[in-house]
C-alpha positions in Angstrom: 110.0 182.5 182.9 112.0 182.5 186.1 112.1 179.4 188.2 110.6 179.5 191.7 113.5 177.5 193.2 117.1 177.0 192.1 117.7 174.1 189.7 119.8 171.2 191.0 123.3 170.7 189.7 123.5 167.1 188.6 127.2 167.2 187.4 129.4 165.1 189.7 132.7 165.6 187.9 134.5 166.3 184.7 136.8 163.4 183.6 139.0 162.9 180.6 138.7 159.3 179.5 139.4 157.3 176.4 136.5 157.6 174.1 136.6 153.9 173.3 136.0 153.1 177.0 132.6 154.8 177.0 129.6 152.6 176.7 127.2 153.6 174.0 123.7 153.9 175.4 121.6 151.0 174.0 118.5 153.2 174.1 120.2 155.9 171.9 117.6 156.8 169.2 119.8 159.1 167.2 121.5 157.8 164.0 124.4 159.7 162.5 124.5 159.7 158.7 127.8 160.0 156.9 127.2 163.7 156.0 126.7 164.6 159.7 129.8 162.6 160.7 131.9 164.3 158.0 130.7 167.8 159.2 131.4 166.9 162.8 134.9 165.5 161.9 135.6 168.8 160.1 134.6 170.9 163.2 136.6 168.7 165.6 139.6 168.7 163.2 139.6 172.5 162.8 138.4 173.6 166.3 138.6 170.6 168.6 136.5 169.7 171.6 134.8 172.6 173.3 132.1 170.7 175.1 131.8 167.4 176.9 130.1 164.1 176.5 127.3 163.5 179.1 127.3 160.1 181.0 126.2 158.2 184.0 128.1 155.7 186.0 127.1 152.1 185.7 128.7 148.9 187.2 130.1 148.3 183.7 131.6 151.8 183.3 130.5 155.3 182.0 127.5 155.1 179.8 126.8 157.9 177.3 123.7 160.0 177.5 124.8 162.5 174.8 127.9 162.5 172.5 127.7 159.2 170.7 128.9 160.7 167.4 131.9 162.5 169.0 132.8 159.3 170.9 132.6 157.2 167.7 135.0 159.6 165.9 137.5 159.8 168.7 138.8 156.2 169.0 141.2 155.9 171.9 141.7 159.7 172.3 141.0 161.0 175.8 137.9 163.3 175.7 136.0 165.3 178.2 133.1 163.7 179.9 130.6 165.2 182.4 129.7 162.5 184.9 126.2 163.0 186.3 124.4 161.6 189.3 121.3 160.8 187.3 119.4 157.6 187.8 119.0 155.3 184.8 115.4 156.6 184.4 116.5 160.2 184.5 119.2 159.5 182.0 116.6 158.0 179.7 114.5 161.2 180.0 117.6 163.4 179.1 118.4 161.0 176.2 114.9 161.4 174.9 114.7 165.2 175.3 118.2 166.8 175.1 118.5 167.2 171.3 114.8 167.9 170.7 114.9 170.7 173.2 117.7 172.4 171.4 116.0 171.9 168.1 112.9 173.8 169.4 114.8 177.1 169.3 113.8 179.6 166.7 116.3 180.9 164.2 117.0 184.6 164.0 118.0 184.7 160.4 119.5 188.2 160.6 121.7 187.3 163.5 122.7 184.0 161.9 123.6 185.7 158.6 125.7 188.2 160.5 127.4 185.4 162.5 128.1 183.3 159.3 129.6 186.4 157.6 132.1 186.7 160.5 133.1 183.0 160.5 136.0 181.7 158.5 136.9 178.1 157.8 140.2 176.6 156.8 138.9 173.2 155.8 136.6 172.4 152.9 134.5 170.2 155.2 133.8 173.1 157.6 133.2 175.5 154.8 130.6 173.1 153.3 128.9 172.9 156.7 128.7 176.7 157.0 127.3 176.9 153.5 124.7 174.3 154.3 123.6 176.1 157.4 123.3 179.3 155.4 121.2 177.6 152.7 118.9 175.9 155.3 118.4 178.8 157.7 119.1 182.2 156.0 116.3 183.1 153.5 117.1 184.7 150.2 116.3 188.4 150.5 113.0 189.3 148.9 113.3 192.4 146.6 110.5 195.0 147.2 110.9 196.2 143.6 112.1 194.3 140.5 115.7 194.7 139.7 116.6 197.7 137.4 117.9 195.4 134.7 114.3 194.2 134.0 112.8 196.3 131.3 109.5 198.1 132.0 106.5 196.5 130.5 103.1 197.7 129.7 100.4 196.7 132.2 98.4 195.1 129.3 101.0 192.6 128.3 100.4 188.9 129.0 102.9 187.6 131.4 104.1 184.0 131.1 106.8 184.0 133.8 106.9 185.0 137.5 110.1 185.2 139.6 109.6 183.0 142.7 111.8 185.4 144.7 110.5 188.9 143.9 107.2 188.1 142.1 108.3 190.1 139.0 106.3 189.0 136.0 107.5 189.0 132.4 106.6 187.6 129.0 108.5 185.5 126.7 110.1 186.8 123.5 108.5 190.0 122.0 105.6 189.4 119.7 
């Protein structure tokens, strides 16, 4: 769908500030478990920052809208921050919808599998993340015919087992 009018650009500036100086948003509803923090640390360690935190200016300083986990991992390191001209109410709307909107995207498993095949990781942490993404989003291929290593069976034989992947049925030990 094409918009009838251009969208407003709400970014005022890009600043590099100490992560520790950013104010966590008290309304942040996302919690970051250890596994996610480990995976994020692996990506940041191997690749680095390629995006920016999202913040609004308040009398107390820059308050985060998005990027709480990256900020938490970065300590006193200077990190990129997109400063917006959003009101507090608009910032709350973005805080509530930013991640869920991204999560609404469908997965093209073929494209993802191809992408994952082209990605290499030096660290164990990043390799573990890539393997997890593969497990969660790339289905195991379904065979249209049973593998050749399965012996042919008579149609009248009772089957006791069924492969959950290819639906091939077989019996136990010969009678």
